[in-house]
DOKE-968247 format. One line per 2 residues: their letters; for each residue x, y, z of N, C-alpha, C, O. Coordinates in nm, 2 decimals, m for minus. Each point is the difference from the previous one (the first is absolute). Example, Ala and Ser with C-alpha at 12.3 -4.5 7.8 and 13.67 -1.06 7.14 Angstrom:
! DOKE-968247
as) 1.32 m0.57 0.78 m0.09 0.12 0.00 0.09 0.12 0.00 0.10 0.00 0.07  m0.14 0.11 m0.14 0.09 0.11 0.00 m0.08 0.11 0.08 0.05 0.11 0.01
! end
This chain:
! DOKE-968247
ms) m3.53 m1.04 m0.43 0.14 0.01 0.07 0.07 0.07 m0.12 0.01 m0.03 m0.12  0.05 0.14 0.19 0.10 0.10 m0.10 0.13 m0.08 0.02 0.03 m0.09 0.08
rc) 0.04 0.14 m0.20 0.18 m0.07 0.03 0.06 0.11 m0.03 m0.04 0.07 m0.10  0.14 m0.01 0.18 0.10 0.12 m0.01 0.13 m0.05 m0.06 0.07 m0.09 0.06
rl) m0.05 0.13 m0.16 0.13 m0.07 m0.04 0.10 0.14 0.03 m0.03 0.12 m0.02  0.16 m0.18 0.08 0.11 0.10 0.04 0.07 0.00 m0.13 0.00 m0.11 m0.07
pa) 0.06 0.23 0.03 0.09 m0.01 m0.11 0.14 m0.08 0.04 0.05 m0.01 0.11  0.00 m0.02 m0.21 0.13 m0.10 0.03 0.08 0.04 m0.11 m0.04 0.03 m0.11
vr) 0.19 m0.01 0.14 0.09 0.04 m0.11 0.10 m0.10 0.03 m0.01 m0.06 0.10  0.11 0.03 m0.19 0.12 m0.09 m0.01 0.14 0.05 0.04 0.03 0.10 m0.07
ce) 0.07 m0.13 0.15 0.07 0.09 0.04 0.10 0.00 m0.11 0.02 m0.11 m0.04  0.06 0.21 m0.02 0.05 0.00 m0.10 0.15 m0.04 0.02 0.07 0.01 m0.10
hc) m0.02 m0.05 0.22 0.12 m0.04 0.05 0.01 m0.18 0.02 0.08 m0.08 m0.05  m0.19 0.06 0.14 0.01 m0.15 0.01 m0.12 m0.07 m0.06 0.00 m0.12 0.00
gs) m0.12 0.19 m0.06 m0.12 m0.09 m0.03 m0.11 m0.01 0.11 m0.12 m0.03 m0.03  0.15 0.06 0.14 m0.09 m0.06 0.11 m0.11 0.11 m0.03 0.02 0.10 m0.05
tr) m0.17 m0.14 0.11 m0.10 0.06 m0.03 m0.02 0.11 0.13 0.01 m0.04 0.12  m0.03 0.15 m0.16 m0.05 0.08 0.13 m0.11 0.09 m0.02 0.00 0.06 m0.11
lg) m0.12 m0.04 0.21 m0.11 0.04 m0.01 0.02 0.13 0.00 0.10 0.04 0.06  m0.19 0.05 m0.12 0.00 0.13 m0.01 0.08 0.06 m0.12 0.04 m0.09 m0.08
da) m0.02 0.20 0.06 0.07 0.07 m0.08 0.14 m0.02 m0.03 0.05 m0.07 0.08  0.03 0.12 m0.18 0.15 m0.03 m0.01 0.06 0.12 0.10 0.12 m0.02 0.04
vt) m0.19 0.13 m0.02 0.06 0.10 0.05 m0.06 0.07 0.13 m0.12 0.01 0.00  0.17 0.03 0.11 m0.08 0.04 0.09 m0.06 0.13 m0.04 0.03 0.05 m0.12
yd) m0.10 0.02 0.20 m0.04 0.14 0.01 0.10 0.12 m0.01 m0.02 0.10 m0.06  0.13 m0.13 0.12 0.12 0.07 m0.02 0.10 0.00 m0.12 0.08 0.09 m0.02
gq) m0.12 m0.19 m0.05 0.06 m0.02 m0.13 0.13 m0.12 0.04 0.08 m0.03 m0.09  m0.08 m0.02 0.21 0.11 m0.12 0.03 m0.07 m0.13 m0.08 m0.12 0.00 m0.02
ps) 0.21 m0.10 m0.02 m0.04 m0.13 m0.05 m0.07 m0.05 0.13 0.05 0.05 0.10  m0.15 m0.13 m0.10 m0.08 m0.04 0.10 0.09 m0.14 0.02 0.01 m0.08 m0.09
ph) 0.03 0.05 0.20 0.08 m0.13 0.05 m0.08 m0.10 0.02 m0.11 0.03 0.07  0.12 m0.16 m0.10 m0.10 m0.09 0.02 0.06 m0.10 0.12 m0.08 m0.05 0.08
ap) 0.22 0.02 m0.06 0.04 m0.04 0.09 0.10 0.05 0.10 0.10 m0.06 0.04  m0.13 0.19 0.01 0.08 0.04 0.09 0.04 m0.08 0.16 m0.09 m0.03 0.09
ri) 0.22 0.02 m0.08 0.04 m0.06 0.12 0.13 0.06 0.06 0.08 0.07 m0.06  m0.07 m0.12 0.19 0.13 0.06 0.06 0.09 m0.07 m0.08 m0.03 m0.11 m0.05
as) 0.17 0.19 0.02 0.11 m0.03 m0.05 0.09 m0.09 0.06 0.06 0.05 0.10  m0.03 m0.15 m0.13 0.09 m0.09 0.09 0.13 0.02 m0.02 0.02 0.04 m0.11
aa) 0.08 m0.06 0.19 0.13 0.01 m0.01 0.05 m0.02 m0.12 0.08 0.09 m0.03  m0.09 m0.18 m0.06 0.05 m0.04 m0.12 m0.04 0.12 m0.10 0.08 0.04 m0.08
vr) m0.22 0.01 0.08 m0.05 0.09 m0.10 0.08 0.11 0.05 0.04 0.07 m0.09  m0.02 m0.03 0.19 0.05 0.12 0.05 0.15 0.00 m0.06 0.05 0.10 m0.06
ak) 0.02 m0.21 0.07 0.15 m0.01 m0.05 0.00 m0.01 m0.13 0.11 0.01 m0.06  m0.20 m0.02 m0.01 0.00 0.01 m0.14 0.01 0.12 m0.06 0.07 0.03 m0.10
ys) m0.16 0.07 0.17 m0.02 0.14 m0.03 0.09 0.09 0.01 0.05 0.02 0.11  0.00 0.07 m0.24 0.11 0.06 m0.01 m0.01 0.11 0.11 m0.09 0.09 0.00
gp) 0.19 m0.09 0.11 m0.03 0.13 0.08 m0.09 m0.04 0.14 m0.05 m0.11 0.02  0.05 0.20 0.05 m0.10 m0.07 0.12 m0.15 m0.01 m0.01 m0.05 0.10 m0.07
wp) m0.01 m0.16 0.10 m0.14 0.00 m0.01 m0.07 0.11 0.04 0.02 0.04 0.11  m0.11 0.01 m0.18 m0.05 0.15 0.02 m0.12 m0.01 0.12 m0.07 m0.10 0.02
tc) 0.07 0.20 0.03 m0.09 0.02 0.13 m0.10 0.11 m0.01 0.04 0.08 m0.08  m0.16 m0.06 0.12 m0.06 0.12 m0.02 0.02 0.09 0.09 0.09 m0.03 0.08
rh) m0.14 0.14 m0.05 0.03 0.15 0.07 m0.01 m0.06 0.15 0.07 0.05 0.08  m0.17 m0.15 m0.06 0.00 m0.06 0.14 0.09 m0.08 0.07 0.00 m0.02 0.12
gi) 0.09 m0.05 m0.23 0.08 m0.09 0.04 m0.01 m0.13 m0.04 0.08 m0.08 0.03  m0.21 0.06 m0.10 m0.05 m0.13 0.01 0.06 m0.03 m0.15 0.01 0.08 m0.10
aa) 0.04 m0.24 0.09 0.04 m0.07 m0.14 m0.10 0.00 m0.08 m0.12 m0.01 0.03  0.16 0.02 m0.15 m0.07 m0.02 m0.13 m0.05 m0.14 m0.01 0.09 m0.09 0.02
la) m0.18 0.06 m0.05 m0.04 m0.14 m0.06 0.05 m0.04 m0.12 0.06 0.08 m0.08  m0.09 m0.22 0.04 0.08 m0.03 m0.11 m0.12 m0.06 m0.07 m0.09 m0.06 0.06
dc) 0.09 0.09 m0.23 m0.08 m0.06 m0.07 0.04 m0.13 m0.09 0.09 m0.06 0.04  m0.15 0.03 m0.12 m0.01 m0.13 m0.07 0.13 m0.03 m0.04 0.05 m0.11 0.01
vd) 0.01 0.22 m0.07 0.13 m0.06 m0.02 0.13 0.08 0.06 0.10 0.02 m0.06  m0.13 0.00 0.20 0.09 0.06 0.12 0.03 0.12 m0.04 0.12 0.03 0.00
kp) m0.21 0.06 m0.04 0.04 0.16 0.01 m0.06 0.06 0.11 m0.10 m0.05 0.05  0.15 0.15 m0.01 m0.08 0.05 0.14 m0.12 0.09 m0.06 0.01 0.07 m0.10
ip) m0.13 m0.09 0.19 m0.11 0.10 0.01 m0.02 0.05 0.11 0.02 m0.06 0.11  m0.08 0.19 m0.11 0.00 0.09 0.12 m0.11 m0.07 0.10 m0.11 m0.04 m0.05
pa) 0.13 0.03 0.19 m0.11 m0.04 0.08 m0.13 0.07 0.00 m0.01 0.10 m0.06  m0.10 m0.15 0.13 m0.11 0.08 0.00 0.00 0.15 0.03 m0.06 0.08 m0.07
cc) 0.16 m0.05 0.19 m0.05 0.12 0.05 0.09 0.12 m0.09 0.00 0.12 0.03  0.07 m0.16 m0.13 0.07 0.08 m0.07 0.00 m0.03 m0.14 0.04 m0.11 m0.03
ph) m0.07 0.20 m0.08 m0.01 m0.02 m0.13 0.11 0.02 m0.08 0.00 m0.01 m0.12  0.13 0.04 0.20 0.14 0.02 m0.08 0.10 m0.06 0.12 m0.04 m0.02 0.11
li) 0.15 m0.01 m0.16 0.09 m0.05 0.06 0.14 0.08 m0.01 0.06 0.04 m0.10  m0.01 m0.04 0.24 0.14 0.06 0.01 0.12 m0.11 0.02 0.00 m0.08 0.09
sd) 0.10 0.08 m0.18 0.11 m0.07 0.03 0.07 0.02 0.14 0.03 0.11 0.05  m0.02 m0.23 0.00 0.11 0.02 0.12 0.12 0.06 m0.04 0.06 m0.08 m0.07
tt) 0.00 0.19 0.08 0.11 0.02 m0.03 0.08 0.05 0.14 0.11 0.06 m0.01  m0.14 m0.08 0.09 0.05 0.09 0.13 0.15 m0.04 0.01 0.02 m0.12 m0.02
p) 0.08 0.20 0.06 0.13 m0.04 0.02 0.02 m0.09 0.10 0.11 m0.04 0.03
! end
């Protein structure tokens, strides 16, 4: 029986283990705990919580920084007047 080992790295911010490489194929840091940003997380963020070009809000990573949703690799800040 063969055993396959998945690469694991430690998060430089919180120390949690995440599977895979430290960066994604497009050069972005690989998130290990993306989740929907709660109202408290959004309130602590300076400015409006960013959205992508489709209008989908960013997810939050382990230290409550926004990360792009799966549909878009880049975020657009919601600065509509």
